[in-house]
C-alpha positions as CSV (number, residue, x, y, z in Angstrom):
1,M,0.0,0.0,0.0
2,K,1.3,3.4,-1.0
3,N,0.6,6.4,1.4
4,Y,2.0,9.7,2.9
5,F,2.1,11.0,6.5
6,L,2.4,14.7,7.2
7,V,5.2,16.6,8.8
8,E,5.2,20.3,8.9
9,N,2.2,20.0,6.5
10,K,4.5,18.3,4.0
11,K,4.2,14.9,2.6
12,I,6.6,12.0,3.4
13,F,5.9,8.9,1.2
14,F,5.9,5.4,2.8
15,Q,4.7,1.9,1.9
16,K,3.4,-0.8,3.9
17,F,2.9,-4.5,2.8
18,G,3.6,-7.9,4.2
19,D,2.6,-9.9,7.3
20,G,4.1,-10.4,10.4
21,P,6.1,-8.3,13.0
22,P,7.0,-4.8,11.9
23,I,10.3,-4.0,10.3
24,I,11.1,-0.6,8.7
25,L,13.8,0.1,5.9
26,L,15.6,3.3,5.7
27,H,17.8,4.1,2.8
28,G,21.0,6.1,2.0
29,I,21.6,9.7,1.2
30,S,20.4,10.7,-2.3
31,N,18.8,7.2,-2.6
32,S,15.0,6.1,-2.1
33,S,13.2,3.3,-0.8
34,K,13.3,1.9,-4.1
35,T,17.0,0.6,-3.1
36,W,15.1,-2.1,-1.1
37,N,12.9,-3.4,-3.8
38,N,14.2,-6.8,-3.7
39,I,14.9,-7.8,-0.3
40,S,11.4,-6.1,0.8
41,K,9.4,-8.6,-1.3
42,K,11.2,-11.6,0.3
43,L,10.9,-9.8,4.0
44,S,7.2,-9.5,3.5
45,K,6.6,-13.2,4.0
46,I,7.9,-12.9,7.3
47,R,7.4,-9.3,8.5
48,T,5.1,-6.3,7.9
49,V,7.6,-4.1,6.0
50,Y,7.6,-0.3,6.0
51,L,9.4,1.4,3.1
52,I,10.0,5.4,3.7
53,D,11.4,8.0,1.4
54,F,13.2,10.6,3.6
55,R,12.3,14.1,3.4
56,G,13.8,15.5,0.1
57,H,14.2,12.2,-1.4
58,G,12.1,10.0,-3.7
59,N,8.4,10.6,-3.7
60,S,8.5,12.6,-0.5
61,D,8.2,16.4,-0.7
62,H,11.1,19.0,-0.3
63,F,11.7,20.6,2.9
64,D,13.5,23.8,4.4
65,N,15.8,21.7,6.7
66,Y,17.8,18.5,6.2
67,E,19.5,17.9,9.6
68,W,19.7,14.3,10.4
69,I,17.8,15.0,13.5
70,N,15.0,16.1,11.3
71,F,15.2,12.8,9.4
72,S,15.1,11.1,12.7
73,N,12.3,12.8,14.2
74,D,10.3,11.8,11.0
75,I,10.7,8.3,11.6
76,V,10.0,8.6,15.3
77,A,6.6,10.6,14.4
78,F,5.9,7.6,12.1
79,I,6.6,4.8,14.4
80,E,4.8,6.6,17.2
81,K,1.6,7.0,15.0
82,N,1.7,3.7,13.0
83,I,3.4,1.1,14.9
84,D,2.0,-0.3,18.4
85,S,4.8,-3.0,19.0
86,K,8.4,-3.2,19.0
87,V,9.9,-2.7,15.6
88,E,13.1,-4.0,13.7
89,I,14.9,-1.3,11.4
90,I,17.5,-1.8,8.7
91,G,19.3,1.3,7.6
92,H,22.0,1.9,4.9
93,S,24.4,4.6,5.5
94,L,22.5,7.7,6.4
95,G,19.6,5.2,7.0
96,A,21.9,3.5,9.6
97,C,22.7,6.6,11.5
98,V,19.1,7.8,11.5
99,A,18.2,4.2,12.9
100,T,20.6,4.6,15.8
101,K,19.1,8.2,16.7
102,V,15.6,6.8,16.5
103,S,16.5,4.0,18.7
104,Q,18.2,6.4,21.2
105,I,14.8,8.5,21.3
106,L,12.3,5.4,21.3
107,K,14.9,2.7,23.1
108,T,12.3,0.2,24.4
109,N,10.2,0.1,21.3
110,I,13.2,-1.0,19.0
111,K,13.7,-4.5,19.0
112,A,16.8,-5.0,16.6
113,L,19.2,-3.2,14.4
114,I,20.8,-3.8,11.1
115,L,23.3,-1.3,10.2
116,E,24.7,-1.3,6.9
117,D,28.2,0.7,6.5
118,P,27.3,3.7,8.9
119,P,29.2,6.7,8.5
120,F,29.1,7.9,12.0
121,F,32.5,9.5,12.1
122,T,33.2,10.1,8.6
123,H,32.6,13.9,8.3
124,K,34.7,14.5,11.7
125,R,37.5,12.6,10.2
126,Q,37.7,13.7,6.5
127,G,36.3,17.1,6.8
128,E,34.3,19.4,4.4
129,K,36.7,18.8,1.7
130,G,36.7,14.9,1.8
131,I,33.0,15.0,1.9
132,S,32.8,17.2,-0.9
133,Q,34.9,15.0,-3.0
134,R,32.3,12.1,-2.3
135,F,29.3,14.1,-3.3
136,Q,30.4,16.6,-5.6
137,H,29.1,14.8,-8.7
138,N,25.7,13.9,-7.4
139,L,25.5,17.5,-6.2
140,Y,26.2,19.0,-9.7
141,L,23.6,16.4,-11.2
142,S,20.8,17.1,-8.7
143,K,21.3,20.7,-8.7
144,N,21.7,21.1,-12.5
145,F,19.1,18.5,-13.8
146,N,15.8,17.5,-12.7
147,S,15.3,15.0,-15.6
148,K,16.0,11.2,-15.1
149,N,17.2,10.8,-18.9
150,K,19.5,13.7,-18.9
151,I,21.2,12.5,-15.6
152,L,21.4,8.8,-17.0
153,E,22.9,10.3,-20.1
154,K,25.7,12.1,-18.0
155,L,26.2,8.9,-15.9
156,K,26.5,6.6,-18.9
157,N,29.1,9.0,-20.3
158,N,31.2,8.7,-17.2
159,S,34.0,5.7,-17.6
160,K,34.3,5.5,-14.1
161,L,30.5,4.2,-13.5
162,S,30.7,1.8,-16.4
163,N,30.3,-1.2,-14.1
164,V,27.9,0.4,-11.5
165,K,24.4,-1.3,-11.1
166,N,21.3,0.3,-11.3
167,L,22.2,3.6,-13.1
168,E,18.5,4.0,-14.1
169,L,17.4,4.1,-10.6
170,I,20.5,6.3,-9.6
171,S,19.3,8.7,-12.4
172,E,15.7,8.8,-10.9
173,N,16.8,9.4,-7.5
174,L,18.9,12.1,-8.3
175,A,16.3,13.8,-10.4
176,N,14.1,13.5,-7.4
177,L,16.6,14.7,-4.8
178,D,16.4,18.0,-3.3
179,Y,20.0,19.1,-3.8
180,K,20.2,21.0,-0.6
181,V,20.2,17.6,1.1
182,L,23.8,17.2,-0.3
183,E,24.7,20.9,0.4
184,A,23.7,20.4,4.2
185,T,25.7,17.3,4.5
186,I,28.9,18.5,2.8
187,N,29.1,21.9,4.8
188,G,28.3,19.7,8.1
189,E,25.1,21.7,8.9
190,A,22.9,18.5,8.5
191,L,25.2,16.8,11.4
192,K,25.4,19.5,13.9
193,S,22.7,17.6,16.4
194,F,24.0,14.2,15.5
195,H,26.4,13.0,18.1
196,P,27.4,9.3,17.7
197,E,29.6,9.3,20.8
198,E,26.4,10.1,22.8
199,I,24.0,7.8,20.9
200,I,25.9,4.7,20.7
201,P,26.1,4.1,24.6
202,E,22.6,4.6,25.1
203,I,21.5,2.0,22.6
204,S,24.3,-0.5,23.7
205,G,21.5,-2.9,25.1
206,I,20.0,-3.3,21.8
207,R,20.4,-6.4,19.5
208,T,22.3,-4.9,16.8
209,L,24.2,-6.4,13.4
210,L,26.7,-4.1,11.8
211,L,27.8,-4.7,8.2
212,A,30.8,-3.1,7.2
213,G,32.3,-3.2,3.7
214,D,36.0,-3.2,2.8
215,E,37.5,-0.1,4.3
216,I,39.5,0.6,0.9
217,K,36.6,-0.1,-1.3
218,T,34.6,2.2,0.7
219,G,36.9,4.8,1.0
220,G,36.8,4.7,4.8
221,V,33.2,5.0,5.5
222,I,33.7,3.3,8.7
223,T,37.1,2.2,9.9
224,S,38.1,-0.9,11.8
225,T,39.5,1.5,14.7
226,E,36.0,2.8,14.9
227,I,34.2,-0.6,14.6
228,K,36.4,-1.6,17.7
229,K,35.5,1.3,19.6
230,I,32.0,0.7,19.1
231,K,32.2,-3.0,19.9
232,S,33.9,-2.2,23.1
233,I,30.7,0.2,24.1
234,M,27.8,-1.8,22.7
235,N,27.0,-5.0,24.9
236,N,24.7,-6.9,22.1
237,L,26.6,-6.0,19.0
238,E,27.5,-8.4,16.1
239,V,30.0,-7.3,13.6
240,I,30.3,-8.5,9.9
241,H,33.2,-7.5,7.9
242,L,32.7,-8.0,4.1
243,K,36.2,-8.1,2.1
244,E,36.3,-6.4,-1.3
245,I,32.9,-5.4,-0.9
246,G,32.1,-1.5,-1.2
247,H,29.6,0.8,0.6
248,N,26.3,-0.4,-1.2
249,I,26.5,-3.9,0.2
250,H,23.0,-4.7,-0.4
251,D,23.3,-4.0,-4.1
252,E,26.6,-5.3,-4.7
253,I,26.0,-8.6,-3.2
254,P,22.1,-9.0,-2.6
255,E,22.0,-12.6,-2.1
256,E,24.7,-12.8,0.3
257,F,23.0,-9.7,2.1
258,E,19.7,-11.3,2.4
259,N,21.1,-14.6,3.9
260,I,22.7,-12.4,6.5
261,V,19.7,-10.3,7.2
262,F,17.1,-13.5,7.2
263,N,19.9,-15.4,9.6
264,F,19.7,-12.5,11.9
265,L,16.1,-11.8,12.1
266,D,15.7,-15.6,12.7
267,N,17.8,-15.9,15.4
268,G,16.4,-13.0,17.4
């Protein structure tokens, strides 16, 4: 079922389908809930699945503010209004960071977390220049083109992207994206109310799976040193390192990702 919920009199898009305990899937920055299409269909056989487009992404409206606390508060409001039992959350990248903040706020309402390559400390470590290098091309495309076809043409002409999967979906997502999301992330404005060193201790008791891509392949989204620090704080954390795999784990190795997710959920 496709639907919207209102925040600040603007619409945030979500879908609900399946049967069983609730699970929410949260996408990464400049992406959309469509990134979960494959696994969500399989999850729907054992869970009630909720797919949400963050503000400024996908089919959701554009907003004036894109702090990570805003993304988190949107999800908290959604859970409080629509879900009356403990919920599991899968989050990729930005979605993983949002999932932890949501868990800090709701605590006892969160059953389990699956965090896919969360960039908890990337901005602090790499600074505005490093983050800009990550996002400058996507920012250029989303700011200057609102046509999926025009963006797709640009991406196809980029030799570095010749082996990238899902270029059509990437193009669609960038055409729908509010470029101010990326601007706020690059300059650090989006992260000013996001403090992982405060969040992580407060969610230490929640059953959590952290999936980490290869540090070299991901460009250091999360480092082994940071993971060791997190592991020393969280009491109920399982970590899986995936060698030779980049940041988009669920896209690069979908079958293995699905097996990991289902095994974790089955053993909960």
